[in-house]
PDB file of N, H, CA, C and O in Angstrom:
ATOM      1  N   LEU A   1       6.524   9.244 -14.251  1.00  0.00           N
ATOM      2  CA  LEU A   1       5.470   9.813 -15.068  1.00  0.00           C
ATOM      3  C   LEU A   1       5.981  10.931 -15.970  1.00  0.00           C
ATOM      4  O   LEU A   1       5.367  11.255 -16.987  1.00  0.00           O
ATOM      5  N   GLN A   2       7.106  11.512 -15.586  1.00  0.00           N
ATOM      6  H   GLN A   2       7.605  11.249 -14.760  1.00  0.00           H
ATOM      7  CA  GLN A   2       7.670  12.589 -16.407  1.00  0.00           C
ATOM      8  C   GLN A   2       8.162  12.067 -17.748  1.00  0.00           C
ATOM      9  O   GLN A   2       8.179  12.813 -18.727  1.00  0.00           O
ATOM     10  N   VAL A   3       8.559  10.806 -17.813  1.00  0.00           N
ATOM     11  H   VAL A   3       8.545  10.200 -17.018  1.00  0.00           H
ATOM     12  CA  VAL A   3       9.096  10.232 -19.044  1.00  0.00           C
ATOM     13  C   VAL A   3       7.980   9.859 -20.006  1.00  0.00           C
ATOM     14  O   VAL A   3       8.157   9.927 -21.222  1.00  0.00           O
ATOM     15  N   LEU A   4       6.829   9.464 -19.466  1.00  0.00           N
ATOM     16  H   LEU A   4       6.685   9.409 -18.478  1.00  0.00           H
ATOM     17  CA  LEU A   4       5.712   9.007 -20.294  1.00  0.00           C
ATOM     18  C   LEU A   4       4.820  10.171 -20.696  1.00  0.00           C
ATOM     19  O   LEU A   4       4.615  11.118 -19.936  1.00  0.00           O
ATOM     20  N   SER A   5       4.307  10.075 -21.890  1.00  0.00           N
ATOM     21  H   SER A   5       4.474   9.306 -22.508  1.00  0.00           H
ATOM     22  CA  SER A   5       3.342  11.074 -22.369  1.00  0.00           C
ATOM     23  C   SER A   5       1.940  10.490 -22.262  1.00  0.00           C
ATOM     24  O   SER A   5       1.676   9.398 -22.767  1.00  0.00           O
ATOM     25  N   GLN A   6       1.059  11.204 -21.615  1.00  0.00           N
ATOM     26  H   GLN A   6       1.273  12.090 -21.205  1.00  0.00           H
ATOM     27  CA  GLN A   6      -0.309  10.725 -21.436  1.00  0.00           C
ATOM     28  C   GLN A   6      -1.034  10.649 -22.777  1.00  0.00           C
ATOM     29  O   GLN A   6      -1.914   9.807 -22.955  1.00  0.00           O
ATOM     30  N   ASP A   7      -0.678  11.509 -23.710  1.00  0.00           N
ATOM     31  H   ASP A   7       0.037  12.193 -23.565  1.00  0.00           H
ATOM     32  CA  ASP A   7      -1.341  11.509 -25.014  1.00  0.00           C
ATOM     33  C   ASP A   7      -0.853  10.376 -25.916  1.00  0.00           C
ATOM     34  O   ASP A   7      -1.634   9.824 -26.691  1.00  0.00           O
ATOM     35  N   GLU A   8       0.427  10.027 -25.823  1.00  0.00           N
ATOM     36  H   GLU A   8       1.062  10.475 -25.193  1.00  0.00           H
ATOM     37  CA  GLU A   8       0.979   8.997 -26.706  1.00  0.00           C
ATOM     38  C   GLU A   8       0.741   7.587 -26.182  1.00  0.00           C
ATOM     39  O   GLU A   8       0.460   6.681 -26.967  1.00  0.00           O
ATOM     40  N   THR A   9       0.845   7.385 -24.893  1.00  0.00           N
ATOM     41  H   THR A   9       1.073   8.121 -24.255  1.00  0.00           H
ATOM     42  CA  THR A   9       0.671   6.053 -24.285  1.00  0.00           C
ATOM     43  C   THR A   9      -0.259   6.147 -23.083  1.00  0.00           C
ATOM     44  O   THR A   9       0.194   6.057 -21.942  1.00  0.00           O
ATOM     45  N   PRO A  10      -1.551   6.327 -23.324  1.00  0.00           N
ATOM     46  CA  PRO A  10      -2.478   6.515 -22.184  1.00  0.00           C
ATOM     47  C   PRO A  10      -2.601   5.285 -21.287  1.00  0.00           C
ATOM     48  O   PRO A  10      -2.762   5.425 -20.075  1.00  0.00           O
ATOM     49  N   PHE A  11      -2.529   4.077 -21.864  1.00  0.00           N
ATOM     50  H   PHE A  11      -2.399   3.963 -22.849  1.00  0.00           H
ATOM     51  CA  PHE A  11      -2.687   2.870 -21.051  1.00  0.00           C
ATOM     52  C   PHE A  11      -1.508   2.693 -20.094  1.00  0.00           C
ATOM     53  O   PHE A  11      -1.705   2.453 -18.902  1.00  0.00           O
ATOM     54  N   ILE A  12      -0.297   2.811 -20.606  1.00  0.00           N
ATOM     55  H   ILE A  12      -0.137   3.006 -21.573  1.00  0.00           H
ATOM     56  CA  ILE A  12       0.890   2.664 -19.757  1.00  0.00           C
ATOM     57  C   ILE A  12       0.929   3.774 -18.717  1.00  0.00           C
ATOM     58  O   ILE A  12       1.275   3.531 -17.561  1.00  0.00           O
ATOM     59  N   TYR A  13       0.578   4.982 -19.118  1.00  0.00           N
ATOM     60  H   TYR A  13       0.297   5.180 -20.057  1.00  0.00           H
ATOM     61  CA  TYR A  13       0.551   6.110 -18.183  1.00  0.00           C
ATOM     62  C   TYR A  13      -0.423   5.824 -17.042  1.00  0.00           C
ATOM     63  O   TYR A  13      -0.110   6.074 -15.878  1.00  0.00           O
ATOM     64  N   SER A  14      -1.601   5.301 -17.373  1.00  0.00           N
ATOM     65  H   SER A  14      -1.855   5.098 -18.318  1.00  0.00           H
ATOM     66  CA  SER A  14      -2.605   4.989 -16.350  1.00  0.00           C
ATOM     67  C   SER A  14      -2.125   3.890 -15.412  1.00  0.00           C
ATOM     68  O   SER A  14      -2.356   3.959 -14.205  1.00  0.00           O
ATOM     69  N   LEU A  15      -1.451   2.864 -15.965  1.00  0.00           N
ATOM     70  H   LEU A  15      -1.263   2.808 -16.946  1.00  0.00           H
ATOM     71  CA  LEU A  15      -0.941   1.785 -15.123  1.00  0.00           C
ATOM     72  C   LEU A  15       0.117   2.290 -14.149  1.00  0.00           C
ATOM     73  O   LEU A  15       0.085   1.952 -12.966  1.00  0.00           O
ATOM     74  N   VAL A  16       1.043   3.089 -14.637  1.00  0.00           N
ATOM     75  H   VAL A  16       1.068   3.363 -15.598  1.00  0.00           H
ATOM     76  CA  VAL A  16       2.102   3.602 -13.784  1.00  0.00           C
ATOM     77  C   VAL A  16       1.534   4.547 -12.729  1.00  0.00           C
ATOM     78  O   VAL A  16       1.948   4.506 -11.571  1.00  0.00           O
ATOM     79  N   PHE A  17       0.595   5.390 -13.121  1.00  0.00           N
ATOM     80  H   PHE A  17       0.258   5.423 -14.062  1.00  0.00           H
ATOM     81  CA  PHE A  17      -0.032   6.310 -12.179  1.00  0.00           C
ATOM     82  C   PHE A  17      -0.803   5.547 -11.102  1.00  0.00           C
ATOM     83  O   PHE A  17      -0.689   5.865  -9.918  1.00  0.00           O
ATOM     84  N   GLY A  18      -1.578   4.551 -11.500  1.00  0.00           N
ATOM     85  H   GLY A  18      -1.671   4.293 -12.461  1.00  0.00           H
ATOM     86  CA  GLY A  18      -2.353   3.754 -10.544  1.00  0.00           C
ATOM     87  C   GLY A  18      -1.475   2.997  -9.577  1.00  0.00           C
ATOM     88  O   GLY A  18      -1.774   2.921  -8.385  1.00  0.00           O
ATOM     89  N   GLU A  19      -0.388   2.435 -10.084  1.00  0.00           N
ATOM     90  H   GLU A  19      -0.145   2.497 -11.052  1.00  0.00           H
ATOM     91  CA  GLU A  19       0.539   1.711  -9.223  1.00  0.00           C
ATOM     92  C   GLU A  19       1.175   2.651  -8.210  1.00  0.00           C
ATOM     93  O   GLU A  19       1.367   2.278  -7.053  1.00  0.00           O
ATOM     94  N   GLY A  20       1.496   3.844  -8.628  1.00  0.00           N
ATOM     95  H   GLY A  20       1.340   4.147  -9.568  1.00  0.00           H
ATOM     96  CA  GLY A  20       2.083   4.831  -7.714  1.00  0.00           C
ATOM     97  C   GLY A  20       1.107   5.256  -6.627  1.00  0.00           C
ATOM     98  O   GLY A  20       1.489   5.409  -5.467  1.00  0.00           O
ATOM     99  N   VAL A  21      -0.145   5.444  -7.000  1.00  0.00           N
ATOM    100  H   VAL A  21      -0.456   5.319  -7.942  1.00  0.00           H
ATOM    101  CA  VAL A  21      -1.160   5.851  -6.026  1.00  0.00           C
ATOM    102  C   VAL A  21      -1.389   4.756  -4.989  1.00  0.00           C
ATOM    103  O   VAL A  21      -1.482   5.037  -3.794  1.00  0.00           O
ATOM    104  N   VAL A  22      -1.478   3.508  -5.448  1.00  0.00           N
ATOM    105  H   VAL A  22      -1.402   3.279  -6.418  1.00  0.00           H
ATOM    106  CA  VAL A  22      -1.689   2.395  -4.517  1.00  0.00           C
ATOM    107  C   VAL A  22      -0.492   2.256  -3.576  1.00  0.00           C
ATOM    108  O   VAL A  22      -0.671   2.027  -2.380  1.00  0.00           O
ATOM    109  N   ASN A  23       0.721   2.391  -4.103  1.00  0.00           N
ATOM    110  H   ASN A  23       0.867   2.577  -5.075  1.00  0.00           H
ATOM    111  CA  ASN A  23       1.909   2.305  -3.243  1.00  0.00           C
ATOM    112  C   ASN A  23       1.936   3.430  -2.222  1.00  0.00           C
ATOM    113  O   ASN A  23       2.269   3.198  -1.060  1.00  0.00           O
ATOM    114  N   ASP A  24       1.594   4.635  -2.629  1.00  0.00           N
ATOM    115  H   ASP A  24       1.323   4.824  -3.573  1.00  0.00           H
ATOM    116  CA  ASP A  24       1.579   5.759  -1.691  1.00  0.00           C
ATOM    117  C   ASP A  24       0.541   5.555  -0.601  1.00  0.00           C
ATOM    118  O   ASP A  24       0.812   5.812   0.572  1.00  0.00           O
ATOM    119  N   ALA A  25      -0.644   5.096  -0.979  1.00  0.00           N
ATOM    120  H   ALA A  25      -0.864   4.887  -1.932  1.00  0.00           H
ATOM    121  CA  ALA A  25      -1.699   4.859   0.011  1.00  0.00           C
ATOM    122  C   ALA A  25      -1.281   3.761   0.989  1.00  0.00           C
ATOM    123  O   ALA A  25      -1.514   3.881   2.191  1.00  0.00           O
ATOM    124  N   THR A  26      -0.671   2.704   0.486  1.00  0.00           N
ATOM    125  H   THR A  26      -0.481   2.606  -0.491  1.00  0.00           H
ATOM    126  CA  THR A  26      -0.205   1.624   1.345  1.00  0.00           C
ATOM    127  C   THR A  26       0.863   2.118   2.306  1.00  0.00           C
ATOM    128  O   THR A  26       0.864   1.752   3.481  1.00  0.00           O
ATOM    129  N   SER A  27       1.762   2.938   1.815  1.00  0.00           N
ATOM    130  H   SER A  27       1.761   3.235   0.860  1.00  0.00           H
ATOM    131  CA  SER A  27       2.828   3.480   2.671  1.00  0.00           C
ATOM    132  C   SER A  27       2.264   4.345   3.788  1.00  0.00           C
ATOM    133  O   SER A  27       2.722   4.264   4.927  1.00  0.00           O
ATOM    134  N   VAL A  28       1.279   5.168   3.471  1.00  0.00           N
ATOM    135  H   VAL A  28       0.907   5.233   2.545  1.00  0.00           H
ATOM    136  CA  VAL A  28       0.685   6.041   4.487  1.00  0.00           C
ATOM    137  C   VAL A  28      -0.023   5.218   5.554  1.00  0.00           C
ATOM    138  O   VAL A  28       0.117   5.496   6.745  1.00  0.00           O
ATOM    139  N   VAL A  29      -0.777   4.214   5.140  1.00  0.00           N
ATOM    140  H   VAL A  29      -0.891   3.988   4.172  1.00  0.00           H
ATOM    141  CA  VAL A  29      -1.498   3.380   6.102  1.00  0.00           C
ATOM    142  C   VAL A  29      -0.518   2.595   6.975  1.00  0.00           C
ATOM    143  O   VAL A  29      -0.708   2.508   8.188  1.00  0.00           O
ATOM    144  N   LEU A  30       0.522   2.027   6.374  1.00  0.00           N
ATOM    145  H   LEU A  30       0.676   2.097   5.388  1.00  0.00           H
ATOM    146  CA  LEU A  30       1.508   1.293   7.163  1.00  0.00           C
ATOM    147  C   LEU A  30       2.266   2.214   8.117  1.00  0.00           C
ATOM    148  O   LEU A  30       2.551   1.830   9.252  1.00  0.00           O
ATOM    149  N   PHE A  31       2.593   3.418   7.669  1.00  0.00           N
ATOM    150  H   PHE A  31       2.362   3.730   6.747  1.00  0.00           H
ATOM    151  CA  PHE A  31       3.271   4.373   8.535  1.00  0.00           C
ATOM    152  C   PHE A  31       2.415   4.700   9.748  1.00  0.00           C
ATOM    153  O   PHE A  31       2.910   4.720  10.876  1.00  0.00           O
ATOM    154  N   ASN A  32       1.133   4.955   9.520  1.00  0.00           N
ATOM    155  H   ASN A  32       0.731   4.939   8.605  1.00  0.00           H
ATOM    156  CA  ASN A  32       0.237   5.260  10.640  1.00  0.00           C
ATOM    157  C   ASN A  32       0.077   4.058  11.572  1.00  0.00           C
ATOM    158  O   ASN A  32       0.000   4.229  12.789  1.00  0.00           O
ATOM    159  N   ALA A  33       0.028   2.855  11.019  1.00  0.00           N
ATOM    160  H   ALA A  33       0.091   2.716  10.031  1.00  0.00           H
ATOM    161  CA  ALA A  33      -0.101   1.656  11.859  1.00  0.00           C
ATOM    162  C   ALA A  33       1.144   1.450  12.707  1.00  0.00           C
ATOM    163  O   ALA A  33       1.043   1.120  13.889  1.00  0.00           O
ATOM    164  N   ILE A  34       2.313   1.641  12.117  1.00  0.00           N
ATOM    165  H   ILE A  34       2.395   1.910  11.158  1.00  0.00           H
ATOM    166  CA  ILE A  34       3.559   1.468  12.864  1.00  0.00           C
ATOM    167  C   ILE A  34       3.731   2.573  13.898  1.00  0.00           C
ATOM    168  O   ILE A  34       4.232   2.328  14.995  1.00  0.00           O
ATOM    169  N   GLN A  35       3.321   3.780  13.552  1.00  0.00           N
ATOM    170  H   GLN A  35       2.914   3.979  12.661  1.00  0.00           H
ATOM    171  CA  GLN A  35       3.442   4.904  14.480  1.00  0.00           C
ATOM    172  C   GLN A  35       2.575   4.685  15.723  1.00  0.00           C
ATOM    173  O   GLN A  35       2.962   5.084  16.821  1.00  0.00           O
ATOM    174  N   ASN A  36       1.420   4.061  15.562  1.00  0.00           N
ATOM    175  H   ASN A  36       1.106   3.737  14.670  1.00  0.00           H
ATOM    176  CA  ASN A  36       0.522   3.801  16.691  1.00  0.00           C
ATOM    177  C   ASN A  36       0.856   2.513  17.431  1.00  0.00           C
ATOM    178  O   ASN A  36       0.215   2.193  18.432  1.00  0.00           O
ATOM    179  N   PHE A  37       1.838   1.777  16.959  1.00  0.00           N
ATOM    180  H   PHE A  37       2.359   2.037  16.146  1.00  0.00           H
ATOM    181  CA  PHE A  37       2.222   0.506  17.562  1.00  0.00           C
ATOM    182  C   PHE A  37       3.113   0.763  18.772  1.00  0.00           C
ATOM    183  O   PHE A  37       4.142   1.428  18.656  1.00  0.00           O
ATOM    184  N   ASP A  38       2.724   0.242  19.926  1.00  0.00           N
ATOM    185  H   ASP A  38       1.888  -0.298  20.020  1.00  0.00           H
ATOM    186  CA  ASP A  38       3.459   0.454  21.180  1.00  0.00           C
ATOM    187  C   ASP A  38       4.383  -0.732  21.433  1.00  0.00           C
ATOM    188  O   ASP A  38       3.919  -1.817  21.786  1.00  0.00           O
ATOM    189  N   LEU A  39       5.690  -0.531  21.253  1.00  0.00           N
ATOM    190  H   LEU A  39       6.067   0.350  20.966  1.00  0.00           H
ATOM    191  CA  LEU A  39       6.648  -1.617  21.448  1.00  0.00           C
ATOM    192  C   LEU A  39       6.836  -1.976  22.919  1.00  0.00           C
ATOM    193  O   LEU A  39       7.270  -3.086  23.228  1.00  0.00           O
ATOM    194  N   GLY A  40       6.522  -1.068  23.821  1.00  0.00           N
ATOM    195  H   GLY A  40       6.169  -0.166  23.570  1.00  0.00           H
ATOM    196  CA  GLY A  40       6.666  -1.345  25.237  1.00  0.00           C
ATOM    197  C   GLY A  40       5.603  -2.273  25.772  1.00  0.00           C
ATOM    198  O   GLY A  40       5.810  -2.933  26.790  1.00  0.00           O
ATOM    199  N   ASN A  41       4.463  -2.335  25.102  1.00  0.00           N
ATOM    200  H   ASN A  41       4.294  -1.799  24.275  1.00  0.00           H
ATOM    201  CA  ASN A  41       3.335  -3.141  25.567  1.00  0.00           C
ATOM    202  C   ASN A  41       2.905  -4.082  24.448  1.00  0.00           C
ATOM    203  O   ASN A  41       1.821  -3.930  23.884  1.00  0.00           O
ATOM    204  N   ILE A  42       3.757  -5.056  24.127  1.00  0.00           N
ATOM    205  H   ILE A  42       4.638  -5.179  24.585  1.00  0.00           H
ATOM    206  CA  ILE A  42       3.475  -5.958  23.010  1.00  0.00           C
ATOM    207  C   ILE A  42       3.135  -7.346  23.558  1.00  0.00           C
ATOM    208  O   ILE A  42       3.734  -7.817  24.524  1.00  0.00           O
ATOM    209  N   ASN A  43       2.166  -7.977  22.919  1.00  0.00           N
ATOM    210  H   ASN A  43       1.679  -7.594  22.134  1.00  0.00           H
ATOM    211  CA  ASN A  43       1.834  -9.356  23.252  1.00  0.00           C
ATOM    212  C   ASN A  43       1.492 -10.093  21.964  1.00  0.00           C
ATOM    213  O   ASN A  43       1.467  -9.496  20.887  1.00  0.00           O
ATOM    214  N   THR A  44       1.233 -11.364  22.075  1.00  0.00           N
ATOM    215  H   THR A  44       1.253 -11.849  22.949  1.00  0.00           H
ATOM    216  CA  THR A  44       0.999 -12.191  20.894  1.00  0.00           C
ATOM    217  C   THR A  44      -0.230 -11.745  20.114  1.00  0.00           C
ATOM    218  O   THR A  44      -0.216 -11.741  18.883  1.00  0.00           O
ATOM    219  N   THR A  45      -1.279 -11.374  20.813  1.00  0.00           N
ATOM    220  H   THR A  45      -1.290 -11.377  21.813  1.00  0.00           H
ATOM    221  CA  THR A  45      -2.509 -10.951  20.144  1.00  0.00           C
ATOM    222  C   THR A  45      -2.278  -9.694  19.322  1.00  0.00           C
ATOM    223  O   THR A  45      -2.733  -9.612  18.182  1.00  0.00           O
ATOM    224  N   LYS A  46      -1.583  -8.719  19.878  1.00  0.00           N
ATOM    225  H   LYS A  46      -1.213  -8.785  20.805  1.00  0.00           H
ATOM    226  CA  LYS A  46      -1.312  -7.484  19.145  1.00  0.00           C
ATOM    227  C   LYS A  46      -0.404  -7.738  17.950  1.00  0.00           C
ATOM    228  O   LYS A  46      -0.589  -7.148  16.885  1.00  0.00           O
ATOM    229  N   LEU A  47       0.575  -8.614  18.127  1.00  0.00           N
ATOM    230  H   LEU A  47       0.726  -9.093  18.992  1.00  0.00           H
ATOM    231  CA  LEU A  47       1.482  -8.934  17.032  1.00  0.00           C
ATOM    232  C   LEU A  47       0.746  -9.635  15.892  1.00  0.00           C
ATOM    233  O   LEU A  47       0.951  -9.297  14.726  1.00  0.00           O
ATOM    234  N   LEU A  48      -0.097 -10.595  16.214  1.00  0.00           N
ATOM    235  H   LEU A  48      -0.262 -10.870  17.161  1.00  0.00           H
ATOM    236  CA  LEU A  48      -0.882 -11.288  15.187  1.00  0.00           C
ATOM    237  C   LEU A  48      -1.865 -10.339  14.506  1.00  0.00           C
ATOM    238  O   LEU A  48      -2.093 -10.435  13.300  1.00  0.00           O
ATOM    239  N   ASN A  49      -2.445  -9.423  15.282  1.00  0.00           N
ATOM    240  H   ASN A  49      -2.260  -9.345  16.262  1.00  0.00           H
ATOM    241  CA  ASN A  49      -3.345  -8.430  14.711  1.00  0.00           C
ATOM    242  C   ASN A  49      -2.604  -7.533  13.729  1.00  0.00           C
ATOM    243  O   ASN A  49      -3.118  -7.214  12.657  1.00  0.00           O
ATOM    244  N   PHE A  50      -1.398  -7.130  14.100  1.00  0.00           N
ATOM    245  H   PHE A  50      -0.980  -7.389  14.971  1.00  0.00           H
ATOM    246  CA  PHE A  50      -0.586  -6.289  13.225  1.00  0.00           C
ATOM    247  C   PHE A  50      -0.210  -7.030  11.944  1.00  0.00           C
ATOM    248  O   PHE A  50      -0.303  -6.467  10.853  1.00  0.00           O
ATOM    249  N   ILE A  51       0.210  -8.281  12.068  1.00  0.00           N
ATOM    250  H   ILE A  51       0.285  -8.738  12.954  1.00  0.00           H
ATOM    251  CA  ILE A  51       0.571  -9.075  10.891  1.00  0.00           C
ATOM    252  C   ILE A  51      -0.654  -9.307  10.014  1.00  0.00           C
ATOM    253  O   ILE A  51      -0.559  -9.238   8.788  1.00  0.00           O
ATOM    254  N   GLY A  52      -1.803  -9.581  10.627  1.00  0.00           N
ATOM    255  H   GLY A  52      -1.880  -9.637  11.623  1.00  0.00           H
ATOM    256  CA  GLY A  52      -3.035  -9.754   9.859  1.00  0.00           C
ATOM    257  C   GLY A  52      -3.432  -8.495   9.113  1.00  0.00           C
ATOM    258  O   GLY A  52      -3.870  -8.561   7.964  1.00  0.00           O
ATOM    259  N   SER A  53      -3.282  -7.354   9.757  1.00  0.00           N
ATOM    260  H   SER A  53      -2.927  -7.300  10.690  1.00  0.00           H
ATOM    261  CA  SER A  53      -3.593  -6.085   9.095  1.00  0.00           C
ATOM    262  C   SER A  53      -2.664  -5.842   7.916  1.00  0.00           C
ATOM    263  O   SER A  53      -3.095  -5.387   6.856  1.00  0.00           O
ATOM    264  N   PHE A  54      -1.376  -6.151   8.111  1.00  0.00           N
ATOM    265  H   PHE A  54      -1.026  -6.521   8.972  1.00  0.00           H
ATOM    266  CA  PHE A  54      -0.424  -5.985   7.021  1.00  0.00           C
ATOM    267  C   PHE A  54      -0.761  -6.896   5.846  1.00  0.00           C
ATOM    268  O   PHE A  54      -0.752  -6.453   4.697  1.00  0.00           O
ATOM    269  N   LEU A  55      -1.057  -8.166   6.123  1.00  0.00           N
ATOM    270  H   LEU A  55      -1.064  -8.526   7.056  1.00  0.00           H
ATOM    271  CA  LEU A  55      -1.392  -9.098   5.048  1.00  0.00           C
ATOM    272  C   LEU A  55      -2.679  -8.698   4.339  1.00  0.00           C
ATOM    273  O   LEU A  55      -2.786  -8.827   3.120  1.00  0.00           O
ATOM    274  N   TYR A  56      -3.653  -8.215   5.100  1.00  0.00           N
ATOM    275  H   TYR A  56      -3.566  -8.111   6.090  1.00  0.00           H
ATOM    276  CA  TYR A  56      -4.901  -7.735   4.493  1.00  0.00           C
ATOM    277  C   TYR A  56      -4.628  -6.559   3.569  1.00  0.00           C
ATOM    278  O   TYR A  56      -5.122  -6.521   2.442  1.00  0.00           O
ATOM    279  N   LEU A  57      -3.850  -5.610   4.039  1.00  0.00           N
ATOM    280  H   LEU A  57      -3.449  -5.641   4.955  1.00  0.00           H
ATOM    281  CA  LEU A  57      -3.523  -4.434   3.240  1.00  0.00           C
ATOM    282  C   LEU A  57      -2.719  -4.814   2.004  1.00  0.00           C
ATOM    283  O   LEU A  57      -2.954  -4.281   0.920  1.00  0.00           O
ATOM    284  N   PHE A  58      -1.780  -5.726   2.163  1.00  0.00           N
ATOM    285  H   PHE A  58      -1.590  -6.159   3.044  1.00  0.00           H
ATOM    286  CA  PHE A  58      -0.957  -6.165   1.048  1.00  0.00           C
ATOM    287  C   PHE A  58      -1.805  -6.851  -0.022  1.00  0.00           C
ATOM    288  O   PHE A  58      -1.688  -6.534  -1.206  1.00  0.00           O
ATOM    289  N   SER A  59      -2.658  -7.793   0.393  1.00  0.00           N
ATOM    290  H   SER A  59      -2.753  -8.051   1.354  1.00  0.00           H
ATOM    291  CA  SER A  59      -3.471  -8.514  -0.580  1.00  0.00           C
ATOM    292  C   SER A  59      -4.509  -7.620  -1.234  1.00  0.00           C
ATOM    293  O   SER A  59      -4.771  -7.744  -2.431  1.00  0.00           O
ATOM    294  N   THR A  60      -5.099  -6.725  -0.464  1.00  0.00           N
ATOM    295  H   THR A  60      -4.886  -6.624   0.507  1.00  0.00           H
ATOM    296  CA  THR A  60      -6.084  -5.809  -1.048  1.00  0.00           C
ATOM    297  C   THR A  60      -5.436  -4.878  -2.074  1.00  0.00           C
ATOM    298  O   THR A  60      -5.998  -4.656  -3.147  1.00  0.00           O
ATOM    299  N   SER A  61      -4.281  -4.342  -1.761  1.00  0.00           N
ATOM    300  H   SER A  61      -3.824  -4.522  -0.890  1.00  0.00           H
ATOM    301  CA  SER A  61      -3.626  -3.458  -2.721  1.00  0.00           C
ATOM    302  C   SER A  61      -3.176  -4.223  -3.956  1.00  0.00           C
ATOM    303  O   SER A  61      -3.190  -3.672  -5.056  1.00  0.00           O
ATOM    304  N   ALA A  62      -2.774  -5.489  -3.797  1.00  0.00           N
ATOM    305  H   ALA A  62      -2.762  -5.937  -2.903  1.00  0.00           H
ATOM    306  CA  ALA A  62      -2.385  -6.297  -4.951  1.00  0.00           C
ATOM    307  C   ALA A  62      -3.591  -6.583  -5.846  1.00  0.00           C
ATOM    308  O   ALA A  62      -3.483  -6.528  -7.071  1.00  0.00           O
ATOM    309  N   ILE A  63      -4.730  -6.886  -5.242  1.00  0.00           N
ATOM    310  H   ILE A  63      -4.818  -6.931  -4.247  1.00  0.00           H
ATOM    311  CA  ILE A  63      -5.944  -7.145  -6.012  1.00  0.00           C
ATOM    312  C   ILE A  63      -6.384  -5.895  -6.761  1.00  0.00           C
ATOM    313  O   ILE A  63      -6.752  -5.968  -7.933  1.00  0.00           O
ATOM    314  N   ILE A  64      -6.346  -4.753  -6.091  1.00  0.00           N
ATOM    315  H   ILE A  64      -6.047  -4.693  -5.139  1.00  0.00           H
ATOM    316  CA  ILE A  64      -6.717  -3.492  -6.746  1.00  0.00           C
ATOM    317  C   ILE A  64      -5.739  -3.176  -7.881  1.00  0.00           C
ATOM    318  O   ILE A  64      -6.144  -2.712  -8.947  1.00  0.00           O
ATOM    319  N   GLY A  65      -4.451  -3.431  -7.641  1.00  0.00           N
ATOM    320  H   GLY A  65      -4.123  -3.808  -6.775  1.00  0.00           H
ATOM    321  CA  GLY A  65      -3.460  -3.184  -8.684  1.00  0.00           C
ATOM    322  C   GLY A  65      -3.672  -4.066  -9.904  1.00  0.00           C
ATOM    323  O   GLY A  65      -3.523  -3.608 -11.037  1.00  0.00           O
ATOM    324  N   VAL A  66      -4.016  -5.317  -9.683  1.00  0.00           N
ATOM    325  H   VAL A  66      -4.136  -5.689  -8.763  1.00  0.00           H
ATOM    326  CA  VAL A  66      -4.261  -6.243 -10.804  1.00  0.00           C
ATOM    327  C   VAL A  66      -5.540  -5.866 -11.542  1.00  0.00           C
ATOM    328  O   VAL A  66      -5.607  -5.934 -12.769  1.00  0.00           O
ATOM    329  N   ALA A  67      -6.552  -5.469 -10.778  1.00  0.00           N
ATOM    330  H   ALA A  67      -6.498  -5.414  -9.781  1.00  0.00           H
ATOM    331  CA  ALA A  67      -7.834  -5.092 -11.400  1.00  0.00           C
ATOM    332  C   ALA A  67      -7.660  -3.843 -12.213  1.00  0.00           C
ATOM    333  O   ALA A  67      -8.618  -3.361 -12.816  1.00  0.00           O
TER     334      ALA A  67
END
């Protein structure tokens, strides 16, 4: 964002800013999910739930980014 000027290229600036915000939010949510994940007590249901949550988060952030 330091390279782009908000006054000269507002559309590109908004796209780059929005993409950064979505990536940061996704990283925080994934970090919290992984931090709460107990590797000592893992089973198929928990693993599928984790993968489903990741895919949901990935697709939702992609849809928001495209929109």
